[in-house]
N, C-alpha and C positions, 0 to 999 in steps of 0.2 A: 576509368582506371586512376586518373589523377585524384579524383575525389576520394577513392578508397585509400589511397596513399596518405592523403591529408588526415582522414579519419583515423587511420592506424597510427600515424605520428602523434595525433592529439591524444589518443588513448594511452600510448606509451608514455607521453609526458605527464599525464594525469595518474598513471599507475602507482608511482611511489607514494604520493599523498593520499590517494583514494585507498590504496592497499593498506597503508598504515592505519587509516581511520577504520577500515573494515575489520582488520585483524585485532587491533587493540581496543577498539571501542564498539563497533557494530556487533561482532560475535559475542563478546561478554554481555552486552546489553540484551541481545536476543536470548542468551542463556538465562539471564536473570528473569526476564519476562516469562519465558517458558517455565522456569522453576516455580514461579508464583502460582501457576495453575496446577501444581502437583500437591500431594498431601503425604504426611508421614503416618497417617492412620493405616493400620494393617488391613482394614476391610475396604480400603479405597485404592483402586488401581486406575491408571490412565490419568487423563486430565479432567479437572473439575473446578468448581468455584468455591469449594469448601474453605479454602485458606482465605480467600477474599471476604467471604461471609463472616468468618471468625474475626478478621481484622476490623471490618466496619462495625461489627456488633459489640466490640470491646471499647467502652468509653475511655479506658486508660490510653489506648492507642490513638483514639481520635483526639483526645486532649494533647497527646504528644505530638500529633501532626501539626496542630495549630501553634503549639509552642515552638516547634521547629521552624515554622514560617516566621514567627515573631523573632526568634534568635537569628534568622537569616536577614530579615528586612531591617530591623532596628539598628544593628551595627553598621550596615551598609549606608543607611541614611545619616547616621552620626559621623561616619568616616567621610562621607561626601561633603557634609557641612564644614568639616575641618580641611579637607584636601583641596577643595576649590579655591578658597581664599589663599591658602598656603601656596598653591601652585601659581596663582596670579601674582602673589607677592614675590615669589622667586624670579618671575619674569620682569618685575618692575625695574630692578637695578642689579648690578653685579654684586654689590655688597650683600643684599638679601640672599642672593643665590649662594654665595660662599658661606654665609652664616648658617642657613638652613639646609644647604645641599648635603652636608655630612650628618647633621644632627637628626634629621627626620629618617635617615636610613638605618639608624641604630637598631630599632625594633625588628628590622628584617632578619638580623642574624640571631635573634633570641627565639628559641623553640617555644611552641605554644604552651607546653606544660610549665615552662619557666615563667612565661608571661602570666599564667594563671596563679602561680605561687607568689609572684610580685604583687598582684592585685590582692591576693589573700592576706599577705603580710601587711599591706598598707591600709586596706579598707575594712578588713574584718573587725568585729567587735574586740576591743583590746589591742587593735593593731596600731601602727604608727600614727595614722591620722587621728584616731580616737585619743591617743595619749597626748598628742600635741594640742588637741582642741579642748580637752578637759580643764586644764589650768585657766583657759580663757573663758570658761563658762559656756562653751559651745557643745552641742551634741551632734554627732555624725549619724545620719539616718542609716538604717540597715541596708547595706549594699551588697552583701555576700549571702548567698542562699536565701535571698528574698523571693517573694512570690513572682515578681516581674523579671527576675533574672538579670537585674541591673549590673551586678558584678561580672557576669558572663558577657554582657553587652559591652561593658567598658574594656574588658580584656580583649575581646574580639576586635573592637574598634582600634585599640592601641596597636594591635598587630596589623590591622588592615590599612590604617592611615598611610604609612610609608609606601606600601605596595600601590595603593590607589594614587597617591601623590606622584609616584615615579611615572606612572602611565599618563596621568593628566598633564603633568609638567612637560613631559616629552611631546605630547600633542600640542600644547600651547607654544612650546619652543619652535615647532615646525611652522608656525604662522609667520608670514613674511613681516619683517620689521618695517618695511616700507608702508604696509597697510596700517600698522599701528601709528607710525609717524604721521601719515596723512590724516588719520583721525584726530590726533592731537593738534595738528595744524589747523584743522577745521573747528577747533574749540571743544572737542569731546573730553569729558573728564575721565579719570581712571576708572570710575565705576561704570560709566557709559561704555567705555572700551571693553571692559570685562563682560558686560551684559549683552552688548549688541554685536561684538566682533569676536572676542576670544572664545566665549562659550559656544556660539553656533559653529565656528570653524573647528573647534576642538571636540565637537560632539561625538565623532567616532571613537576617539580615545576615552572620553568620559563614559560612553556606553560600554566599551570593553572593560574598563575599570569596575563599573557597577556590576556587570554580569559576573565577572570572575570573583569579585569580593562576595557577592551574594551566594554564589554556589559554594564557596569555601566556608562561609559562616553557616550555611544551611546544613552541611554535613559534618560540622565540627563535633567531636566527641570528648576530647580531653577537657576543654574549658567548661562546657556545661556540666560535666561530671564533677568537676572540682568546685565550681562557683555557683552552679545553678541550684534551684530549690529541690527538695525531696520529691515534690509533685507539682506540676507534671514534669515528666522527663521527655526530652526530645526523642524522636524516632531513632536517631543515631545510637542513643544509649540502649533503647529497647532492642535494636538490631544486634548489638553485641551480646545482650543478655539472652535473647532467643537463640542466637546461633551458637556461641561458644559455651554457654552454660546449660542450655536445654537441647541443643542440637536440632532445633526446629527450623531447618533451612528454608522450607517453603514459605514460612512466615517472614523470614529475613528477606527473601526475594520479593515478596509482596510489598513489604515496607519500602524496600529500595525502589521498586517500580513506582509506588505511590509518591515517594519523595521526588522522583524524576518528573512525574506528571505534574505535580504541583509547581516544581521549579519552572517547567516549560510554560505553565499557565501564568506565573508571575512575570516571566520574561515577555510573553505575548502582551500582557497588560501594560508592561513598561513601554513596549514599542508602540502600542496603541495610544498611550498618553503622549509620548514624544511626537507621534504623527499628528495628533489633534492639535498640539501646541504649535507645530510648524504650519499647519493649515490655517490656524487662527491669527497668525501674524499678518499685519497689514502688508499688502503687496505680494503675499505668498501665492504661488501658482496653485 
């Protein structure tokens, strides 16, 4: 009897969180997956694989899938390369924290479409950067609507850096100051402290920042539409065109499911890499 009471109490405690995830995430995701196996063709009824076959048979969509992954991974790596040293610098002394603590948060309040227009105005051909470089005899490479989507990557990273820094800096701030002081007492340099202490202890926060930033960049629509190349287009743009312009909702569901599967695959690969790095460290269990 007592065991049943404990089980019931545990289920009641978990119900708000689990219920929230089930209603607002699980059911919509199940509807999307289910819809991907339907078809708009009048001669097809019930469930089938025709939508998936059309998706994989179209090279435009496949190129869009790989380009979506590129636009998800590249801004995340670029943002991480900026956020890690910035977060460590903010923890180094109070002066750095006061200086950067406000400045790096400014892009957080700027909408994505505004960030895209800012990059467009500055980096597009004939933009501010080009006009400033021309009198100096310099030439700015094409960064807007280029084949690699560099303009979209820069704009996404500009928006992602403050968000990632906020999470990583918070994780580093939670590290005991006594641990850092002990390391300095034993002769560790600031770089050694960052590499051997701060990064390992802040790993959960770094992981959360990477995952959230990657998912946000992967599904971005406005910035790639404004700054990306005419071809290939990411699946997020194709989803809008197929759904709102053509009404082909089964294809939209299939694209959304495929993006979710690829996102999970990338995240599993990330965890595998982190796990292998942890096992390769000397003295790791």
